[in-house]
C-alpha positions as CSV (number, residue, x, y, z in Angstrom):
1,M,100.5,41.3,134.0
2,T,99.0,38.1,132.7
3,L,98.2,39.6,129.5
4,G,101.8,40.9,129.2
5,A,103.1,37.7,129.9
6,L,100.8,36.0,127.1
7,A,102.1,38.3,124.4
8,F,105.7,37.9,125.2
9,T,105.2,34.1,125.1
10,L,103.3,34.4,121.3
11,M,106.2,36.6,120.3
12,N,108.6,34.3,121.8
13,T,107.2,31.2,120.0
14,M,107.1,33.4,117.1
15,V,110.9,33.5,117.3
16,K,111.1,30.1,117.5
17,Q,108.8,29.7,114.2
18,L,111.3,31.9,112.5
19,I,114.4,30.3,113.4
20,G,115.6,29.6,110.0
21,Y,116.2,33.4,109.3
22,N,119.1,34.9,110.5
23,V,118.6,37.0,113.7
24,Y,120.0,39.7,113.0
25,Q,116.3,40.0,110.6
26,I,114.8,38.8,113.3
27,V,115.7,41.6,115.4
28,F,115.1,44.0,112.4
29,F,111.6,43.0,112.4
30,R,111.1,43.0,116.2
31,G,112.4,46.6,116.4
32,L,110.3,48.0,113.3
33,G,106.9,47.1,114.7
34,S,107.3,48.5,118.1
35,F,109.4,51.5,116.9
36,I,106.5,52.5,114.4
37,I,103.9,52.3,117.4
38,T,106.3,54.4,119.6
39,M,107.0,57.0,117.1
40,I,102.9,57.2,116.3
41,L,102.0,57.6,120.1
42,I,105.4,60.2,120.8
43,Y,103.8,62.7,118.1
44,R,100.3,62.3,119.3
45,L,101.5,63.0,123.1
46,K,103.9,65.7,122.0
47,L,107.0,64.0,124.0
48,Q,110.5,65.3,123.3
49,I,111.8,62.8,121.2
50,F,116.0,63.2,122.1
51,G,114.5,62.9,126.0
52,N,116.7,64.6,128.6
53,E,119.1,61.4,129.7
54,K,120.5,61.1,126.4
55,K,123.7,59.0,127.8
56,L,121.7,56.9,129.4
57,L,119.2,56.6,127.1
58,I,121.8,55.2,124.4
59,I,123.2,53.0,126.7
60,R,120.1,51.5,127.6
61,A,119.6,50.9,123.8
62,I,122.9,49.8,123.4
63,T,122.8,46.7,126.2
64,G,119.2,46.1,125.7
65,T,119.7,45.6,121.7
66,S,122.9,42.9,122.1
67,S,120.9,41.4,125.0
68,M,118.3,40.8,122.5
69,T,119.9,39.6,120.0
70,L,121.9,37.1,122.0
71,F,118.3,35.8,123.6
72,F,117.3,35.2,120.2
73,A,120.2,33.6,118.6
74,S,120.0,31.3,121.5
75,M,116.7,30.1,120.6
76,K,118.3,28.0,118.0
77,Y,120.1,26.3,120.4
78,L,117.4,26.0,123.4
79,S,113.9,25.0,123.8
80,A,111.8,28.5,124.1
81,A,110.8,27.7,127.8
82,T,114.6,27.1,128.7
83,A,115.7,30.0,127.6
84,V,113.0,32.2,128.7
85,S,113.6,30.9,132.4
86,L,117.8,31.8,131.9
87,R,117.1,34.9,130.5
88,Y,115.0,35.7,133.7
89,L,118.3,35.6,135.8
90,A,119.1,38.8,134.8
91,P,117.7,40.6,138.0
92,I,120.5,38.6,140.0
93,F,123.0,40.2,137.8
94,S,120.8,43.6,138.2
95,A,121.2,42.9,141.7
96,I,124.6,42.4,141.4
97,F,125.3,45.5,139.2
98,A,123.9,47.7,141.6
99,I,126.1,47.1,145.0
100,Y,128.6,49.2,142.4
101,F,126.3,51.4,140.0
102,L,123.7,52.5,142.8
103,K,125.3,51.3,146.0
104,E,122.2,49.1,146.7
105,K,123.0,46.2,149.4
106,I,122.4,42.8,149.1
107,R,121.3,41.0,152.1
108,L,122.1,37.1,153.2
109,P,118.4,35.5,152.3
110,Q,119.0,37.3,148.8
111,W,122.2,35.2,148.2
112,L,120.4,32.0,149.2
113,F,117.5,33.2,146.8
114,F,120.3,33.5,144.1
115,L,121.9,30.2,144.8
116,I,118.7,28.9,144.3
117,S,118.4,30.1,140.9
118,F,121.9,29.1,140.0
119,T,121.3,25.8,141.1
120,G,118.6,25.6,138.9
121,V,121.1,26.7,136.3
122,L,123.7,24.0,137.0
123,I,120.7,21.2,137.2
124,L,119.9,22.1,133.1
125,K,123.3,22.1,132.3
126,G,124.5,19.3,134.1
127,F,122.2,16.9,133.5
128,D,119.8,18.2,130.4
129,T,121.3,17.0,127.4
130,N,118.9,19.2,125.5
131,V,121.0,22.3,126.8
132,S,124.1,23.2,124.5
133,N,127.1,25.0,125.5
134,I,126.6,27.6,123.0
135,G,123.1,28.2,123.6
136,L,123.8,28.3,127.6
137,A,126.7,31.2,126.7
138,L,124.2,33.2,124.2
139,I,121.5,33.2,127.1
140,M,123.6,34.2,129.8
141,G,125.2,36.9,128.1
142,A,121.6,37.6,127.1
143,A,120.9,38.4,130.6
144,I,123.9,39.9,131.8
145,L,123.3,42.5,129.5
146,S,120.1,42.7,130.4
147,G,121.1,43.5,133.8
148,L,122.6,46.1,132.9
149,V,119.6,47.4,131.1
150,Y,117.7,47.3,134.6
151,I,120.6,49.7,136.1
152,S,120.3,52.1,133.1
153,I,116.6,52.4,133.8
154,S,116.6,52.6,137.2
155,K,119.3,55.6,136.6
156,I,117.1,57.4,134.1
157,G,113.8,57.0,137.0
158,Q,111.3,59.6,136.5
159,K,113.6,61.6,134.2
160,D,112.2,60.7,130.8
161,H,109.2,59.1,129.8
162,P,108.8,55.1,129.0
163,L,108.0,55.6,125.6
164,I,110.9,57.6,124.8
165,I,113.2,54.9,126.8
166,I,111.7,52.2,124.6
167,N,111.7,54.5,121.4
168,Y,115.3,55.0,121.8
169,F,115.6,51.1,121.9
170,M,113.3,50.0,119.5
171,F,115.3,52.5,117.0
172,T,118.4,51.4,117.7
173,A,117.4,47.7,117.5
174,T,115.7,48.2,114.2
175,A,119.0,50.2,112.6
176,F,121.3,47.6,114.1
177,G,119.3,44.4,113.2
178,G,118.8,46.3,109.5
179,L,122.3,46.9,109.0
180,M,123.6,43.8,110.0
181,A,120.8,41.4,108.0
182,I,121.9,42.9,105.0
183,P,124.6,40.3,103.8
184,Y,122.1,38.0,105.7
185,W,118.5,39.0,103.9
186,Q,116.1,36.2,103.1
187,T,113.0,37.5,101.6
188,P,110.1,36.0,103.3
189,E,107.7,34.1,101.9
190,G,103.8,33.3,102.7
191,M,103.0,33.5,106.7
192,D,106.6,34.8,107.8
193,W,105.5,37.9,106.3
194,A,102.7,38.1,109.1
195,L,104.9,36.2,112.1
196,L,107.9,38.9,111.2
197,L,105.3,42.0,111.1
198,I,103.4,41.0,114.1
199,L,106.9,40.2,116.1
200,G,107.0,43.8,117.2
201,I,103.2,44.3,117.7
202,F,103.1,41.4,120.5
203,G,106.5,43.2,122.5
204,F,105.2,46.2,122.5
205,V,102.2,44.7,123.8
206,G,103.6,42.6,126.2
207,Q,105.7,45.9,127.4
208,F,102.6,48.0,127.8
209,F,100.7,45.7,130.1
210,M,103.6,44.8,132.5
211,T,104.1,48.6,132.9
212,K,100.5,49.3,133.7
213,A,100.4,46.0,136.1
214,F,103.3,47.7,138.0
215,Q,101.6,50.8,137.6
216,I,98.4,50.1,139.5
217,A,98.9,47.0,141.9
218,A,101.6,46.5,144.1
219,N,105.0,45.2,143.3
220,N,105.1,41.9,145.7
221,L,101.8,40.8,143.5
222,V,102.5,41.8,140.3
223,A,106.5,40.6,140.2
224,P,105.8,37.3,140.7
225,L,103.1,36.9,137.7
226,K,105.7,38.0,135.4
227,Y,107.2,34.3,135.5
228,L,104.2,33.0,134.2
229,E,105.7,33.2,130.8
230,V,108.0,30.4,131.6
231,L,104.7,28.2,131.9
232,F,103.0,29.7,129.2
233,T,106.2,29.3,126.8
234,G,106.5,25.9,128.3
235,I,103.0,24.9,127.2
236,I,103.0,26.6,124.1
237,G,106.2,24.9,123.2
238,F,105.2,21.6,123.9
239,L,101.4,21.8,122.2
240,W,102.6,24.1,119.0
241,L,106.3,23.6,118.3
242,G,106.7,20.2,119.5
243,E,109.5,20.3,122.4
244,I,110.4,17.8,125.0
245,Y,111.0,18.9,128.1
246,T,112.9,16.0,130.8
247,A,112.1,15.8,134.5
248,W,115.7,17.6,134.5
249,S,114.1,20.4,132.5
250,F,111.0,21.2,134.6
251,L,113.2,20.9,138.0
252,G,115.8,23.4,137.1
253,M,113.2,25.9,135.5
254,L,111.3,25.2,138.5
255,L,114.4,26.3,141.1
256,I,115.2,29.1,138.7
257,V,111.7,30.6,138.9
258,T,111.3,29.8,142.8
259,G,114.6,32.1,143.9
260,L,113.6,34.8,141.6
261,V,110.1,35.0,142.6
262,S,111.3,34.5,146.6
263,N,113.8,37.5,146.1
264,V,110.7,39.5,144.6
265,I,108.9,38.5,147.6
266,Y,111.5,39.1,149.7
267,K,112.7,42.5,148.7
268,S,108.8,43.9,148.6
269,R,108.5,42.9,152.4
270,K,111.6,44.7,153.2
271,S,110.9,47.8,151.4
């Protein structure tokens, strides 16, 4: 899980480095790298490429691509660590959606944990002058859509191989990003080629290691570790990108992560 969080951190850092390019072009390269890898693995494993739950696979791909696009767009207005921590509000929205779509119940302690996390959001918006309204709107949209992604994956369950789910997502991101980027295309130069081409590789590596972690270890031990991405991104953002975090930034991000980790631990103990 730590390796997965680190891979996603490096991907986020590269996105931040590439904010001079249009977001659709970044989405295109992010999707392309992972799409090539998944196609190779699907071919080698002889999997049925179109899957079984086609409608849900398409919904997951569209919501995932939309969420990723908004997340990358928000990086132009927010520090990397702030964007990552706010995106991790997705499990809260997923839990709320699950009430209707999956007929699940949210217990009183969980609402308390959600309140702690949203208090962190209010602190970031109310006291951190580095958080813009545009950036906040974009990242909240990304988190809401990501919550729908979790619901669609839950409904797919074990009916489709994880590679098929990822492949639908990456194909959609590549096609959408490529088409939308045409009017804004900017030919990369120098090291930008390398950064763009390995975006998808780091993204795939992050997904792979996180999936393996959940397969071989208990959820209550693994899930909290995914929030290391916030810590890693903050450290690299400060050392590499020169980002500045205020005391309010740290407090807001701490409350967001605390509420989310507490919810994960509580759910694991109740299951």
